[in-house]
Structures are given as C-alpha cells and as structure tokens.
C-alpha positions in Angstrom: 32.7 37.2 -58.9 33.7 35.0 -55.9 32.5 31.5 -55.3 30.4 30.6 -52.2 33.4 28.9 -50.7 35.6 32.0 -51.1 32.9 34.2 -49.7 32.6 31.9 -46.6 36.4 32.0 -46.0 36.5 35.7 -46.4 33.6 36.2 -44.0 35.0 33.7 -41.5 38.4 35.5 -41.5 36.9 38.9 -41.2 37.0 40.7 -37.7 33.2 40.3 -37.5 33.5 36.5 -38.3 36.2 36.1 -35.6 34.1 38.0 -33.1 31.1 35.8 -33.9 33.2 32.7 -33.4 34.5 33.9 -30.0 31.0 34.9 -28.9 29.6 31.5 -29.9 32.5 29.8 -28.0 31.8 31.9 -24.9 28.1 31.1 -25.2 28.8 27.4 -25.4 31.1 27.6 -22.3 28.4 29.5 -20.5 25.7 27.0 -21.4 28.0 24.1 -20.3 28.7 25.9 -17.0 25.0 26.5 -16.5 24.2 22.8 -17.3 26.9 21.7 -14.8 25.4 24.0 -12.2 21.9 22.8 -12.8 23.1 19.2 -12.5 24.8 20.0 -9.2 21.7 21.8 -7.9 19.5 18.9 -9.0 21.7 16.4 -7.2 21.7 18.5 -4.1 17.9 18.8 -4.3 17.6 15.0 -4.7 19.7 14.5 -1.7 17.7 17.0 0.3 14.4 15.3 -0.7 15.8 11.9 0.1 16.8 13.2 3.6 13.4 14.6 4.2 11.7 11.4 3.1 14.0 9.3 5.3 13.3 11.6 8.3 9.5 11.4 7.6 9.7 7.6 7.4 11.6 7.4 10.7 9.2 9.8 12.4 6.2 7.8 11.1 7.8 4.6 12.4 8.4 6.2 15.8 4.8 7.4 16.0 3.5 3.9 15.1 5.6 2.4 17.8 4.4 4.8 20.4 0.8 4.3 19.4 1.2 0.5 19.5 2.9 0.6 22.9 0.1 2.9 24.3 -2.6 0.7 22.8 -0.9 -2.4 24.4 -0.9 -0.7 27.8 -4.6 0.3 27.5 -5.5 -3.2 26.3 -3.7 -4.7 29.3 -5.5 -2.3 31.6 -8.9 -3.1 30.1 -8.2 -6.8 30.3 -7.2 -6.5 34.0 -10.4 -4.6 34.7 -12.5 -7.2 33.0 -10.9 -10.0 34.9 -11.5 -8.1 38.2 -15.1 -7.5 37.3 -15.6 -11.2 36.5 -14.0 -12.2 39.7 -16.2 -9.9 41.7 -19.4 -11.1 40.0 -18.4 -14.7 40.5 -17.6 -14.2 44.2 -20.9 -12.3 44.7 -22.8 -15.1 43.0 -21.1 -17.7 45.2 -21.8 -15.7 48.4 -25.5 -15.0 47.4 -26.8 -17.7 45.2 -30.5 -16.8 45.7 -29.8 -13.2 44.4 -28.0 -14.7 41.4 -31.0 -17.0 40.6 -33.4 -14.0 40.9 -31.3 -11.8 38.6 -31.0 -14.7 36.1 -34.8 -15.3 36.2 -35.5 -11.6 35.8 -33.1 -11.3 32.8 -34.7 -14.4 31.2 -38.2 -13.0 31.7 -37.1 -9.6 30.1 -35.4 -11.4 27.2 -38.4 -13.6 26.6 -40.8 -10.6 26.7 -38.6 -8.7 24.3 -38.4 -11.6 21.8 -42.2 -12.2 21.9 -43.0 -8.5 21.4 -40.8 -8.4 18.2 -43.1 -10.9 16.4 
C-alpha cells in the first residue's frame, strides 16, 4: 500500500494531474487579465465621472455669473427708476406746494382713521 505522499506524487505526475495544473494556471492568468481589465475600466470610469463633474461645476459657475450679472442690471434699472420717480415727485411738490400739503393732510387723516378703527 502506498503512502499519502506517494499517492499525491503519482496523481500530480499523471496526465490528469498535469492537465489540472495547466487548467488552474490558465484560470489564474484569465483572472489576472480580467482584474487588470476591470482596473483599467474603473480608472477610465473615474476619469469620465471627474470630467462630467468638472463640466457641471463650470456650467453652474457660468450660470451663477449670468444670473448675477442680469440681477445687477435689473437692480441698476430699478434704482434709476426710483431716483427718477423721487425727482419727479420732489419737483412737483416744489412747483405746487398747496397740492402737496393737501395730499399730506389727506394721507394723515386716512392713517389716523385707520389706526383709530383698529382699536
């Protein structure tokens, strides 16, 4: 009867043992190749995601700049309109002081009536 060590050597040196060794070697090479391919694909995917994120950040910055610029223009326009309206009212009150006093008295009366009715 053969020992376990002899049986192992006999099985390893048999054609089936050599074939199993070659198959295992090929499987290992295939797995290493697949791992390298997955690594390369992962790196490519990371680069692509990074590019998309950079592009999105740039577009968001451009959009924010456009909105800020447009808001600044609208604010300047509203400010100019308010200054013009103030100037017109001031000029009208200087030209017609009696109308200005009548409007002020009327507004004071309405405000007083409103405040008294709320009690």
